[in-house]
VONU-861112 format. One record per residue (C-alpha): residue number from 1; residue in three letters; x, y, z. Coordinates in Angstrom, 1 decimal, decimal comma, always signed. Example, Ala and Ser with C-alpha at 12.3 -4.5 7.8 and 13.67 -1.06 7.14 Angstrom:
<rs>
{r 1; "ALA"; {+12,3; -4,5; +7,8}}
{r 2; "SER"; {+13,7; -1,1; +7,1}}
</rs>
This chain:
<rs>
{r 1; "MET"; {+2,5; -28,1; +13,6}}
{r 2; "ASN"; {+2,9; -30,2; +10,4}}
{r 3; "VAL"; {+6,2; -31,7; +9,3}}
{r 4; "LEU"; {+7,4; -33,2; +6,0}}
{r 5; "ILE"; {+10,3; -35,7; +6,1}}
{r 6; "VAL"; {+12,3; -35,9; +2,9}}
{r 7; "GLU"; {+14,5; -39,0; +3,3}}
{r 8; "ASP"; {+15,3; -42,0; +1,1}}
{r 9; "GLU"; {+16,4; -44,5; +3,8}}
{r 10; "ASP"; {+13,5; -46,2; +5,6}}
{r 11; "LEU"; {+15,6; -46,7; +8,8}}
{r 12; "ALA"; {+16,5; -43,0; +8,9}}
{r 13; "VAL"; {+12,8; -42,1; +8,5}}
{r 14; "ARG"; {+11,8; -44,3; +11,4}}
{r 15; "LYS"; {+14,5; -43,0; +13,7}}
{r 16; "LEU"; {+13,7; -39,4; +12,8}}
{r 17; "ARG"; {+9,9; -39,9; +13,4}}
{r 18; "LYS"; {+10,7; -41,4; +16,8}}
{r 19; "LEU"; {+13,1; -38,7; +17,8}}
{r 20; "VAL"; {+10,7; -35,9; +16,7}}
{r 21; "GLN"; {+7,9; -37,4; +18,8}}
{r 22; "GLU"; {+10,2; -37,7; +21,8}}
{r 23; "VAL"; {+11,4; -34,1; +21,5}}
{r 24; "ASP"; {+8,1; -32,5; +20,7}}
{r 25; "PRO"; {+4,8; -34,6; +20,6}}
{r 26; "THR"; {+2,9; -31,7; +19,2}}
{r 27; "LEU"; {+4,7; -32,1; +15,8}}
{r 28; "GLU"; {+2,7; -34,2; +13,4}}
{r 29; "VAL"; {+4,4; -35,9; +10,4}}
{r 30; "ALA"; {+2,2; -34,9; +7,5}}
{r 31; "GLY"; {+4,1; -36,8; +4,8}}
{r 32; "VAL"; {+7,3; -38,6; +3,8}}
{r 33; "THR"; {+9,0; -38,4; +0,4}}
{r 34; "ALA"; {+12,0; -40,2; -0,8}}
{r 35; "SER"; {+13,1; -38,4; -3,9}}
{r 36; "ILE"; {+13,3; -35,0; -5,6}}
{r 37; "GLU"; {+10,4; -35,9; -7,9}}
{r 38; "ASP"; {+8,2; -37,1; -5,1}}
{r 39; "THR"; {+8,9; -34,1; -3,0}}
{r 40; "VAL"; {+8,2; -31,6; -5,8}}
{r 41; "GLY"; {+4,9; -33,4; -6,4}}
{r 42; "TRP"; {+4,0; -33,5; -2,7}}
{r 43; "LEU"; {+4,6; -29,8; -2,3}}
{r 44; "LYS"; {+2,6; -28,9; -5,4}}
{r 45; "ASN"; {-0,4; -30,9; -4,2}}
{r 46; "ASN"; {-0,4; -30,2; -0,5}}
{r 47; "ALA"; {-0,5; -27,3; +1,8}}
{r 48; "SER"; {+2,9; -26,1; +2,8}}
{r 49; "PRO"; {+4,1; -27,8; +6,0}}
{r 50; "ASP"; {+5,4; -25,7; +8,9}}
{r 51; "LEU"; {+8,7; -27,5; +8,8}}
{r 52; "ILE"; {+10,7; -29,8; +6,5}}
{r 53; "PHE"; {+13,4; -32,2; +7,6}}
{r 54; "MET"; {+15,3; -32,7; +4,3}}
{r 55; "ASP"; {+18,1; -35,1; +3,6}}
{r 56; "ILE"; {+20,6; -33,6; +1,0}}
{r 57; "GLU"; {+21,7; -36,8; -0,8}}
{r 58; "LEU"; {+18,6; -38,4; -2,4}}
{r 59; "ALA"; {+18,3; -41,3; -4,8}}
{r 60; "ASP"; {+17,7; -39,0; -7,8}}
{r 61; "GLY"; {+20,1; -36,2; -6,9}}
{r 62; "GLN"; {+20,7; -33,5; -4,3}}
{r 63; "SER"; {+17,6; -32,0; -2,6}}
{r 64; "PHE"; {+18,8; -28,5; -3,5}}
{r 65; "GLU"; {+17,2; -29,2; -6,9}}
{r 66; "ILE"; {+13,8; -29,2; -5,3}}
{r 67; "PHE"; {+14,1; -25,4; -4,7}}
{r 68; "ASP"; {+14,7; -24,9; -8,5}}
{r 69; "GLN"; {+11,5; -26,7; -9,4}}
{r 70; "VAL"; {+8,9; -25,6; -6,8}}
{r 71; "GLU"; {+8,4; -22,7; -4,5}}
{r 72; "VAL"; {+9,3; -23,8; -0,9}}
{r 73; "ASN"; {+7,6; -21,6; +1,7}}
{r 74; "SER"; {+8,3; -23,8; +4,6}}
{r 75; "THR"; {+11,2; -23,6; +7,1}}
{r 76; "VAL"; {+13,8; -26,3; +6,3}}
{r 77; "ILE"; {+16,2; -28,2; +8,6}}
{r 78; "PHE"; {+18,7; -30,2; +6,5}}
{r 79; "THR"; {+19,9; -33,6; +7,6}}
{r 80; "THR"; {+22,9; -35,3; +6,0}}
{r 81; "SER"; {+25,9; -37,5; +6,7}}
{r 82; "TYR"; {+28,2; -35,0; +5,2}}
{r 83; "ASP"; {+29,2; -31,5; +6,4}}
{r 84; "GLU"; {+30,4; -30,2; +3,0}}
{r 85; "TYR"; {+27,0; -28,7; +2,0}}
{r 86; "ALA"; {+26,5; -26,4; +5,0}}
{r 87; "LEU"; {+27,1; -23,2; +3,2}}
{r 88; "GLN"; {+24,9; -24,2; +0,3}}
{r 89; "ALA"; {+22,1; -25,2; +2,7}}
{r 90; "PHE"; {+21,9; -21,8; +4,3}}
{r 91; "LYS"; {+21,4; -20,2; +0,9}}
{r 92; "VAL"; {+17,8; -21,6; +0,8}}
{r 93; "ASN"; {+15,2; -21,7; +3,5}}
{r 94; "SER"; {+17,3; -23,6; +6,0}}
{r 95; "ILE"; {+17,6; -22,5; +9,6}}
{r 96; "ASP"; {+19,8; -25,5; +10,7}}
{r 97; "TYR"; {+22,0; -28,3; +9,4}}
{r 98; "LEU"; {+22,0; -31,6; +11,3}}
{r 99; "LEU"; {+24,7; -34,3; +10,8}}
{r 100; "LYS"; {+23,6; -37,9; +10,9}}
{r 101; "PRO"; {+23,3; -39,8; +13,2}}
{r 102; "ILE"; {+21,1; -37,0; +14,6}}
{r 103; "GLN"; {+21,5; -36,5; +18,3}}
{r 104; "LYS"; {+18,5; -35,7; +20,5}}
{r 105; "GLU"; {+20,2; -32,6; +21,9}}
{r 106; "ASP"; {+20,9; -31,3; +18,4}}
{r 107; "LEU"; {+17,3; -31,8; +17,3}}
{r 108; "GLN"; {+16,1; -30,0; +20,5}}
{r 109; "ARG"; {+18,3; -27,1; +19,7}}
{r 110; "SER"; {+17,1; -26,9; +16,1}}
{r 111; "LEU"; {+13,4; -27,1; +17,1}}
{r 112; "LYS"; {+13,9; -24,4; +19,7}}
{r 113; "LYS"; {+15,5; -22,2; +17,0}}
{r 114; "PHE"; {+12,5; -22,9; +14,7}}
{r 115; "LYS"; {+10,0; -22,1; +17,4}}
{r 116; "ASP"; {+11,8; -18,9; +18,4}}
{r 117; "LEU"; {+11,9; -17,8; +14,8}}
{r 118; "ASN"; {+8,2; -18,5; +14,4}}
{r 119; "ALA"; {+7,3; -16,6; +17,6}}
{r 120; "ARG"; {+9,3; -13,6; +16,3}}
{r 121; "ARG"; {+7,5; -13,8; +12,9}}
{r 122; "THR"; {+4,1; -14,0; +14,6}}
{r 123; "GLU"; {+4,9; -11,0; +16,7}}
{r 124; "ALA"; {+6,2; -9,0; +13,7}}
{r 125; "ASN"; {+3,1; -9,9; +11,7}}
{r 126; "LYS"; {+0,8; -8,9; +14,6}}
{r 127; "GLU"; {+2,6; -5,6; +15,0}}
{r 128; "SER"; {+2,4; -5,0; +11,2}}
{r 129; "SER"; {-1,3; -5,8; +11,3}}
{r 130; "GLN"; {-1,9; -3,5; +14,2}}
{r 131; "ALA"; {+0,0; -0,7; +12,5}}
{r 132; "PHE"; {-2,0; -1,3; +9,3}}
{r 133; "ASN"; {-5,3; -1,3; +11,2}}
{r 134; "LEU"; {-4,3; +1,9; +13,0}}
{r 135; "ASP"; {-3,4; +3,6; +9,7}}
{r 136; "LYS"; {-6,6; +2,5; +8,2}}
{r 137; "LEU"; {-8,6; +3,8; +11,2}}
{r 138; "LEU"; {-6,8; +7,1; +11,0}}
{r 139; "ARG"; {-7,5; +7,4; +7,3}}
{r 140; "GLU"; {-11,2; +6,6; +7,9}}
{r 141; "LEU"; {-11,4; +9,2; +10,7}}
{r 142; "GLN"; {-9,8; +11,8; +8,4}}
{r 143; "LEU"; {-12,4; +11,0; +5,7}}
{r 144; "GLN"; {-15,2; +11,4; +8,2}}
{r 145; "GLN"; {-14,0; +14,8; +9,3}}
{r 146; "PRO"; {-15,5; +17,6; +7,3}}
{r 147; "LYS"; {-12,9; +19,4; +5,3}}
{r 148; "GLU"; {-12,0; +23,0; +6,5}}
{r 149; "TYR"; {-12,2; +25,4; +3,6}}
{r 150; "ARG"; {-10,7; +28,9; +3,5}}
{r 151; "ARG"; {-12,9; +31,5; +5,2}}
{r 152; "ARG"; {-10,8; +34,6; +4,5}}
{r 153; "PHE"; {-7,7; +35,9; +2,8}}
{r 154; "LEU"; {-5,1; +38,4; +4,1}}
{r 155; "VAL"; {-4,2; +40,9; +1,4}}
{r 156; "ARG"; {-2,1; +44,1; +1,1}}
{r 157; "LEU"; {-3,6; +47,5; +0,3}}
{r 158; "GLY"; {-0,8; +50,0; +0,2}}
{r 159; "GLN"; {+0,9; +49,8; +3,5}}
{r 160; "ARG"; {-2,1; +48,1; +5,2}}
{r 161; "LEU"; {-3,1; +44,5; +5,5}}
{r 162; "LEU"; {-6,8; +43,6; +5,1}}
{r 163; "SER"; {-8,6; +40,4; +5,9}}
{r 164; "ILE"; {-11,2; +39,7; +3,2}}
{r 165; "GLU"; {-14,0; +37,2; +3,9}}
{r 166; "VAL"; {-14,7; +34,7; +1,1}}
{r 167; "GLN"; {-18,3; +35,7; +0,9}}
{r 168; "ASP"; {-17,1; +39,1; -0,2}}
{r 169; "ILE"; {-15,2; +37,7; -3,1}}
{r 170; "ALA"; {-16,9; +37,5; -6,6}}
{r 171; "PHE"; {-14,3; +35,6; -8,5}}
{r 172; "PHE"; {-10,6; +34,6; -8,6}}
{r 173; "PHE"; {-8,5; +34,9; -11,8}}
{r 174; "THR"; {-4,9; +35,0; -13,2}}
{r 175; "ASP"; {-3,3; +37,8; -15,1}}
{r 176; "GLU"; {+0,3; +37,7; -16,3}}
{r 177; "ARG"; {+1,1; +34,7; -14,1}}
{r 178; "PHE"; {-0,2; +36,5; -11,0}}
{r 179; "SER"; {-3,4; +35,6; -9,1}}
{r 180; "PHE"; {-6,0; +38,1; -8,0}}
{r 181; "PHE"; {-9,6; +38,2; -6,8}}
{r 182; "LYS"; {-12,3; +40,8; -7,2}}
{r 183; "THR"; {-14,7; +41,7; -4,5}}
{r 184; "TRP"; {-18,4; +42,6; -5,0}}
{r 185; "ASN"; {-17,5; +46,3; -4,8}}
{r 186; "ASN"; {-15,1; +45,8; -7,8}}
{r 187; "GLN"; {-11,9; +46,0; -5,8}}
{r 188; "LYS"; {-9,0; +43,9; -7,2}}
{r 189; "TYR"; {-6,5; +42,3; -4,8}}
{r 190; "LEU"; {-3,2; +40,4; -5,4}}
{r 191; "ILE"; {-2,9; +37,0; -3,6}}
{r 192; "ASP"; {+0,0; +34,6; -3,2}}
{r 193; "TYR"; {-1,8; +31,5; -4,3}}
{r 194; "THR"; {-2,0; +29,7; -7,6}}
{r 195; "LEU"; {-5,5; +28,8; -8,9}}
{r 196; "ASP"; {-4,6; +25,1; -8,4}}
{r 197; "GLU"; {-4,1; +25,8; -4,7}}
{r 198; "LEU"; {-7,2; +28,0; -4,5}}
{r 199; "GLU"; {-9,3; +25,3; -6,2}}
{r 200; "ASP"; {-8,4; +22,9; -3,4}}
{r 201; "ALA"; {-8,8; +25,4; -0,6}}
{r 202; "LEU"; {-12,2; +26,8; -1,6}}
{r 203; "ASP"; {-15,6; +25,2; -0,9}}
{r 204; "PRO"; {-16,7; +23,5; -4,2}}
{r 205; "ALA"; {-20,3; +24,2; -3,3}}
{r 206; "LEU"; {-19,6; +27,9; -3,5}}
{r 207; "PHE"; {-16,8; +28,2; -6,1}}
{r 208; "PHE"; {-16,3; +26,6; -9,5}}
{r 209; "ARG"; {-13,2; +26,7; -11,8}}
{r 210; "ILE"; {-14,6; +27,3; -15,3}}
{r 211; "ASN"; {-11,2; +27,1; -17,0}}
{r 212; "ARG"; {-7,5; +27,3; -16,2}}
{r 213; "GLY"; {-7,7; +31,1; -15,5}}
{r 214; "ILE"; {-10,8; +31,8; -13,4}}
{r 215; "ILE"; {-12,8; +30,5; -10,5}}
{r 216; "VAL"; {-16,3; +32,0; -10,1}}
{r 217; "THR"; {-19,2; +32,1; -7,6}}
{r 218; "HIS"; {-22,8; +31,5; -8,4}}
{r 219; "SER"; {-23,9; +35,1; -7,9}}
{r 220; "THR"; {-21,2; +36,6; -10,1}}
{r 221; "VAL"; {-22,6; +34,8; -13,2}}
{r 222; "GLU"; {-25,1; +37,3; -14,7}}
{r 223; "GLN"; {-25,6; +35,7; -18,1}}
{r 224; "ILE"; {-24,8; +32,3; -19,7}}
{r 225; "GLN"; {-24,6; +32,0; -23,5}}
{r 226; "PRO"; {-23,6; +29,2; -25,9}}
{r 227; "TYR"; {-20,1; +29,6; -27,3}}
{r 228; "PHE"; {-18,5; +27,8; -30,3}}
{r 229; "GLY"; {-16,8; +24,5; -29,6}}
{r 230; "ASN"; {-19,6; +23,3; -27,3}}
{r 231; "ARG"; {-18,4; +25,8; -24,7}}
{r 232; "LEU"; {-20,3; +28,5; -22,7}}
{r 233; "SER"; {-19,6; +32,2; -22,5}}
{r 234; "LEU"; {-20,3; +34,0; -19,2}}
{r 235; "THR"; {-21,1; +37,6; -18,4}}
{r 236; "LEU"; {-19,8; +38,4; -14,9}}
{r 237; "LYS"; {-20,7; +41,0; -12,4}}
{r 238; "PRO"; {-18,6; +42,9; -11,4}}
{r 239; "VAL"; {-17,0; +43,1; -14,8}}
{r 240; "PHE"; {-14,3; +40,8; -15,9}}
{r 241; "GLU"; {-12,1; +42,4; -18,4}}
{r 242; "LYS"; {-11,4; +39,2; -20,4}}
{r 243; "GLU"; {-13,7; +36,5; -21,8}}
{r 244; "ALA"; {-15,1; +34,1; -19,2}}
{r 245; "ILE"; {-15,4; +30,9; -21,1}}
{r 246; "VAL"; {-16,4; +27,6; -19,6}}
{r 247; "SER"; {-14,1; +25,0; -21,2}}
{r 248; "ARG"; {-15,8; +22,1; -23,0}}
{r 249; "GLU"; {-14,8; +19,4; -20,5}}
{r 250; "LYS"; {-16,3; +21,5; -17,7}}
{r 251; "VAL"; {-19,6; +22,4; -19,2}}
{r 252; "SER"; {-21,6; +19,5; -17,9}}
{r 253; "ASP"; {-20,3; +19,8; -14,3}}
{r 254; "PHE"; {-20,8; +23,6; -14,5}}
{r 255; "LYS"; {-24,5; +23,2; -15,4}}
{r 256; "VAL"; {-25,0; +20,8; -12,5}}
{r 257; "TRP"; {-23,2; +23,2; -10,1}}
{r 258; "MET"; {-25,2; +26,2; -11,3}}
{r 259; "GLY"; {-28,4; +24,2; -10,7}}
{r 260; "LYS"; {-27,6; +23,3; -7,1}}
</rs>
């Protein structure tokens, strides 16, 4: 793991380097900066280190100013000769606050806290990635599954309930805010579905919604004639008591559908 040391005293830098190597030889010091300006420049021009040891009092001001000038994505352990900045230190990326002269035991404790935190982050990211991959897999499997379309509708005829197969239905339509369908033998049945719901539930290879008020099958279309406004007028069988007009925005798709 890479470490950046932000410290303006050469002796303090040497002591911290030595102590870090003693406590954890796997840590590599990637850079040393001595001021706010140098640190901002280093962070802008280098990959974010895993950890930053940051003195608070620098030659050109307090290191808290660094966070106002550049995005700091690294974990920070503050080092200082004063304990008056502890609260302010924990408002940024800091996980610990070490008073100088830094003791080996204190550094060991801080590095353990850092590693434990990293381990929890790694595990959380792994779980999040696994959950994302599982969700993605489930979505892909759902897309691969053929959609189940309605095969029949249960309707009331007097006191009886009838199950009507979709192949027996010529077209669906609305009348006075109610939805109906007609069968090939010209029977009309009330159903408890909107045309929006029906459009989603019916096989689009067999049914086409020509406008807001009617959904037709291929075989029910007896004649197709041009209609003003670049629309089409259909003659249906069995008879539809209203005009069956293909809306202008659906004409192109309707022609393709009729040709399948």
